[in-house]
C-alpha positions as CSV (number, residue, x, y, z in Angstrom):
1,M,21.9,0.5,14.6
2,A,19.7,0.9,11.5
3,K,16.1,1.9,11.6
4,R,13.7,-0.3,9.6
5,I,10.3,0.8,8.4
6,I,7.4,-1.5,9.2
7,T,4.3,-1.0,7.0
8,V,1.1,-2.6,8.2
9,A,-1.4,-3.4,5.5
10,L,-4.5,-3.9,7.6
11,T,-7.5,-4.7,5.3
12,G,-6.8,-5.2,1.6
13,A,-9.4,-5.4,-1.1
14,V,-10.1,-9.2,-1.3
15,T,-9.2,-10.8,2.0
16,P,-12.5,-12.4,3.2
17,A,-14.4,-11.6,6.3
18,G,-14.0,-13.9,9.2
19,Y,-10.2,-13.5,9.7
20,N,-10.0,-10.5,12.2
21,V,-9.8,-8.2,9.2
22,P,-10.8,-4.6,10.1
23,E,-13.5,-3.2,7.7
24,T,-15.1,-0.1,9.1
25,P,-13.4,3.3,9.5
26,E,-13.6,2.7,13.3
27,Q,-12.1,-0.7,13.2
28,I,-9.3,0.3,10.9
29,C,-8.5,3.3,13.1
30,E,-8.4,1.2,16.3
31,Q,-6.1,-1.3,14.8
32,V,-3.9,1.4,13.4
33,L,-3.3,2.9,16.8
34,E,-2.5,-0.4,18.3
35,C,0.0,-1.3,15.4
36,R,1.7,2.1,15.8
37,K,2.4,1.3,19.5
38,L,3.9,-2.1,18.4
39,G,6.3,-0.6,15.9
40,A,4.5,0.1,12.7
41,S,5.4,3.5,11.1
42,V,3.3,3.2,7.9
43,A,-0.4,2.3,7.6
44,H,-1.4,1.1,4.1
45,L,-5.0,1.7,3.9
46,H,-7.9,0.0,1.9
47,M,-11.5,0.6,2.4
48,R,-14.5,-1.7,2.4
49,D,-18.2,-0.9,1.6
50,D,-21.0,-1.9,4.0
51,A,-21.1,-5.4,2.3
52,G,-17.4,-5.9,3.0
53,M,-16.3,-5.3,-0.6
54,G,-13.2,-3.4,-1.4
55,V,-14.2,0.1,-2.5
56,M,-12.6,3.3,-3.6
57,D,-14.8,5.6,-1.8
58,P,-13.4,8.9,-0.8
59,V,-16.0,9.1,2.0
60,K,-14.5,6.0,3.7
61,F,-10.9,7.2,3.3
62,Y,-11.8,10.6,4.7
63,E,-13.7,9.1,7.7
64,T,-10.8,6.8,8.5
65,I,-8.0,9.3,8.2
66,K,-9.9,11.8,10.3
67,L,-10.4,9.3,13.0
68,I,-6.6,8.3,13.0
69,R,-5.5,12.0,13.1
70,A,-8.0,12.8,15.8
71,N,-5.7,11.0,18.1
72,K,-2.7,13.3,18.4
73,E,-0.5,10.5,19.9
74,C,-0.7,8.7,16.5
75,D,1.8,10.1,14.0
76,I,1.7,7.1,11.7
77,I,2.3,7.7,8.1
78,V,-0.9,7.4,5.9
79,N,-0.5,5.5,2.7
80,C,-3.6,5.0,0.6
81,T,-4.1,2.3,-2.1
82,S,-4.9,3.2,-5.7
83,S,-6.2,-0.2,-6.5
84,G,-8.8,-1.3,-3.9
85,D,-11.9,-2.2,-5.8
86,N,-12.1,-5.1,-8.2
87,R,-15.1,-3.4,-9.9
88,D,-12.9,-0.5,-10.9
89,S,-10.1,-2.5,-12.4
90,D,-11.3,-2.6,-16.0
91,D,-9.1,0.4,-17.1
92,S,-12.3,2.3,-18.1
93,P,-12.2,6.1,-17.7
94,Y,-14.7,5.8,-14.9
95,G,-12.7,3.1,-13.1
96,N,-9.4,4.9,-13.3
97,A,-11.0,8.1,-12.2
98,M,-12.5,6.4,-9.2
99,R,-9.2,4.8,-8.3
100,M,-7.6,8.2,-7.6
101,L,-10.6,10.2,-6.6
102,H,-9.6,10.1,-2.8
103,H,-6.0,11.1,-3.6
104,K,-7.3,14.1,-5.5
105,N,-9.8,15.2,-2.8
106,V,-9.0,13.9,0.7
107,P,-6.4,15.9,2.8
108,G,-3.9,14.1,4.9
109,I,-2.6,11.4,2.5
110,E,1.1,11.2,2.6
111,M,1.7,8.3,0.3
112,G,-0.1,6.3,-2.4
113,T,0.5,3.2,-4.3
114,F,1.7,3.2,-7.8
115,D,1.3,-0.3,-9.3
116,A,3.9,-0.3,-12.0
117,S,2.6,-3.1,-14.2
118,S,-0.4,-5.1,-15.4
119,F,-0.6,-8.8,-15.1
120,N,-2.9,-11.8,-14.7
121,W,-4.0,-12.2,-11.1
122,G,-4.5,-15.8,-10.1
123,I,-5.7,-18.9,-12.0
124,P,-8.6,-18.5,-12.3
125,G,-8.7,-14.8,-11.6
126,G,-8.7,-11.5,-13.5
127,V,-6.5,-8.9,-15.0
128,F,-4.9,-6.4,-12.8
129,H,-5.1,-3.4,-15.1
130,N,-2.6,-0.5,-14.7
131,S,-2.3,1.1,-18.1
132,P,0.4,3.6,-18.9
133,A,-2.2,6.3,-19.5
134,M,-3.6,5.8,-16.0
135,L,-0.2,5.7,-14.4
136,M,1.0,8.9,-16.1
137,Q,-2.1,10.7,-14.8
138,L,-1.6,9.1,-11.3
139,G,2.1,10.3,-11.3
140,K,1.1,13.9,-12.2
141,L,-1.6,13.9,-9.5
142,Y,0.7,12.6,-6.8
143,Q,3.1,15.5,-7.7
144,E,0.4,18.0,-7.6
145,R,-0.8,16.8,-4.2
146,G,2.5,16.3,-2.6
147,I,1.8,12.5,-2.3
148,K,4.9,10.1,-2.3
149,P,4.4,7.2,-4.7
150,E,4.9,3.7,-3.2
151,F,5.8,1.6,-6.3
152,E,4.3,-1.8,-5.9
153,I,6.6,-4.1,-7.9
154,F,5.4,-7.5,-8.9
155,D,7.9,-8.5,-11.5
156,L,11.2,-7.6,-13.1
157,G,9.6,-5.6,-16.0
158,A,8.1,-3.2,-13.6
159,L,11.5,-2.0,-12.6
160,R,12.3,-0.9,-16.1
161,A,8.9,0.7,-16.5
162,I,9.4,2.8,-13.4
163,G,12.7,4.0,-14.8
164,A,10.8,5.1,-17.8
165,Y,8.2,7.1,-15.8
166,W,11.1,8.7,-13.8
167,K,13.0,9.7,-17.0
168,Q,10.0,11.3,-18.5
169,G,9.2,13.3,-15.3
170,Y,5.9,11.5,-14.2
171,V,7.6,10.6,-10.8
172,V,10.5,12.2,-9.1
173,A,13.4,10.8,-7.0
174,P,13.8,9.7,-4.3
175,L,11.7,6.6,-5.0
176,H,10.3,4.0,-2.7
177,F,9.8,0.4,-3.9
178,Q,7.6,-2.2,-2.3
179,F,8.4,-5.7,-3.7
180,C,5.3,-7.7,-3.8
181,M,6.0,-11.4,-3.7
182,G,3.9,-14.5,-4.1
183,V,1.1,-13.4,-6.4
184,M,0.3,-15.7,-9.3
185,G,1.4,-13.8,-12.3
186,G,4.2,-12.1,-10.5
187,M,7.5,-13.1,-8.8
188,D,7.5,-16.2,-6.5
189,A,7.8,-15.8,-2.7
190,T,11.4,-16.8,-2.1
191,P,14.5,-15.1,-0.9
192,G,16.1,-16.0,-4.2
193,Q,13.5,-14.2,-6.1
194,L,13.8,-11.1,-3.9
195,Q,17.5,-11.2,-4.6
196,L,16.9,-11.3,-8.3
197,M,14.8,-8.1,-7.9
198,L,17.4,-6.4,-5.9
199,D,20.1,-7.3,-8.3
200,E,18.1,-6.0,-11.2
201,M,17.3,-2.8,-9.4
202,H,21.0,-2.3,-8.6
203,R,22.0,-3.0,-12.3
204,L,19.5,-0.4,-13.5
205,Q,20.8,2.1,-10.9
206,F,24.3,1.5,-12.1
207,E,23.3,2.1,-15.8
208,G,21.4,5.3,-14.9
209,A,18.1,3.8,-15.8
210,L,16.9,4.2,-12.1
211,P,18.0,6.9,-9.7
212,K,20.6,6.3,-7.0
213,E,18.0,7.5,-4.4
214,I,15.8,4.5,-3.7
215,T,14.4,3.0,-0.5
216,W,12.7,-0.3,-0.5
217,S,10.6,-2.8,1.4
218,A,9.1,-6.2,0.7
219,F,6.4,-8.7,1.6
220,S,4.8,-12.0,0.5
221,I,1.4,-13.3,0.5
222,G,0.8,-16.7,1.9
223,K,3.3,-19.2,3.2
224,G,6.3,-17.4,1.8
225,H,5.7,-14.3,4.0
226,L,8.3,-15.3,6.7
227,P,11.3,-16.2,4.3
228,V,10.7,-12.9,2.4
229,M,10.4,-10.9,5.6
230,F,13.8,-12.3,7.0
231,A,15.4,-11.9,3.5
232,A,14.2,-8.3,3.5
233,I,15.8,-7.6,6.8
234,A,19.0,-9.4,6.1
235,N,19.3,-7.2,2.9
236,G,18.7,-3.9,4.7
237,G,15.1,-3.2,3.6
238,G,11.9,-2.5,5.3
239,V,9.0,-5.0,5.7
240,R,5.3,-5.0,5.2
241,V,2.9,-7.2,7.2
242,G,-0.7,-7.4,7.8
243,M,-4.1,-9.1,7.1
244,E,-4.2,-7.9,3.6
245,D,-1.3,-10.4,2.9
246,N,-1.6,-13.1,5.4
247,V,-4.3,-14.5,7.7
248,I,-2.3,-17.4,9.2
249,F,0.3,-16.5,11.8
250,G,1.8,-20.0,11.9
251,K,1.1,-23.5,13.5
252,D,1.1,-24.6,17.0
253,K,2.9,-27.6,18.4
254,E,0.1,-29.8,17.4
255,G,0.2,-28.6,13.8
256,K,-3.0,-26.5,14.1
257,K,-3.2,-23.2,12.3
258,I,-2.8,-20.1,14.4
259,M,-5.1,-17.3,13.1
260,A,-3.3,-14.0,12.7
261,T,-4.2,-10.5,13.6
262,N,-2.5,-7.3,12.4
263,M,-1.1,-6.7,15.8
264,M,0.5,-10.1,16.1
265,L,2.1,-9.7,12.6
266,V,3.5,-6.2,13.4
267,E,4.8,-7.5,16.9
268,R,6.6,-10.3,15.2
269,A,8.2,-8.1,12.6
270,A,9.4,-5.7,15.2
271,N,10.9,-8.6,17.2
272,A,12.6,-9.9,14.2
273,I,14.2,-6.5,13.4
274,R,15.4,-6.3,17.0
275,A,16.8,-9.8,16.9
276,Y,18.8,-8.7,13.9
277,G,20.3,-5.8,15.9
278,D,18.3,-3.0,14.4
279,E,15.2,-1.1,15.5
280,P,11.9,-0.4,14.0
281,A,11.7,3.2,12.7
282,T,9.3,5.6,14.5
283,P,7.1,7.5,12.1
284,A,9.2,10.6,12.5
285,E,12.2,8.5,11.5
286,A,10.5,6.9,8.7
287,R,9.5,10.3,7.2
288,Q,13.2,11.2,7.2
289,I,14.2,7.9,5.5
290,L,11.5,8.4,2.9
291,S,12.1,12.1,2.5
292,L,8.6,13.0,3.5
293,P,7.9,16.3,5.3
294,A,7.4,16.3,9.1
295,L,3.8,15.8,10.2
296,D,2.1,19.0,11.0
297,H,-0.7,17.5,13.0
298,D,-2.7,20.7,13.7
299,A,-2.6,21.7,10.0
300,T,-3.7,18.2,8.9
301,I,-6.6,18.3,11.3
302,A,-7.6,21.8,10.1
303,A,-7.6,20.7,6.5
304,L,-9.8,17.7,7.3
305,D,-12.1,19.8,9.2
306,A,-12.4,22.2,6.3
307,V,-13.9,19.6,4.0
308,K,-17.3,17.8,4.4
309,V,-18.7,14.4,3.4
310,A,-20.9,16.3,1.0
311,D,-17.9,17.5,-0.9
312,F,-16.9,13.8,-1.5
313,E,-20.4,12.8,-2.5
314,A,-20.4,15.6,-5.1
315,A,-17.0,14.5,-6.5
316,K,-18.2,10.9,-6.9
317,Q,-21.3,12.2,-8.7
318,A,-19.1,14.4,-10.9
319,V,-17.2,11.3,-12.0
320,K,-20.3,9.4,-12.7
321,D,-21.8,12.3,-14.7
322,E,-18.6,12.7,-16.8
323,F,-17.9,9.0,-17.6
324,G,-21.4,7.4,-17.2
325,G,-20.5,5.0,-14.5
326,P,-18.9,1.6,-14.8
327,Y,-19.1,-0.2,-18.0
328,F,-19.4,-3.5,-16.3
329,S,-18.7,-5.2,-13.0
330,A,-15.2,-6.4,-13.4
331,K,-14.0,-9.4,-11.5
332,G,-10.5,-8.0,-11.4
333,M,-7.9,-9.0,-8.8
334,G,-8.7,-12.3,-7.3
335,G,-12.4,-12.1,-8.1
336,K,-14.4,-15.2,-7.9
């Protein structure tokens, strides 16, 4: 009986309010705890500012992680985004610094996203910037901080790019891939497209362009989320679900939309894994699968207690002083 990792992406950067999306540290923490009980082993965290906009604020990440770890029964893996603010998506020195400021300063982050390519996000929409210079810096930072990259892969070319970062030492094996399907500008949300990604991954592994040690998961935004989830389970992968990616659970017998919650989506994923004959991995089991160190809860709490909100405010000001603040208000990923 295999163990499967369920990642819950609770909030996102652009999912609008009004869809049971948790936005405050308290709301996010409450739903993380509930999703852990239902089978999630990884919590993928985005933060929102007081106006509900996605924000890369180390204070918000700190407050949320501290609340999660305050509950000693919650051993879920903490995975923090590196791309959660449209206004910092312009590939400016300021924007890039803000995207990784929490990874640099906040204790308790075990995984962080590494978006391996740039592309046009939506029509209309904006450009999702992930320049090689930024990614090389991010890879080095993750190694220094002991943070495992989660490679978010939107198209075939990103696989070859990851191989280059690995060959040049910016990231180290074992690697963990998250196949992100259904975004305009990336791969479509079908089982066939997922199979193409897996075939290309295996080809690159065979040729030595990627390491042998790779774990993977997959998800889709929108109506393709169920076909991709079932295809991921059938191919031996993990799954990601959550309100960042989908706000509709399905339709009732009368054809009316059923609005989703994070808990509903996690419970369905766990049931699908069990129906296949496997089991959702516990966080401890997921850490073994992902080659992460075991959680030292007391040490993590002590590290969080040792820093203060004032430390993060000072770090934010230092970035602004160095780079002069944002050059413009970008309308990046999915911006209107």
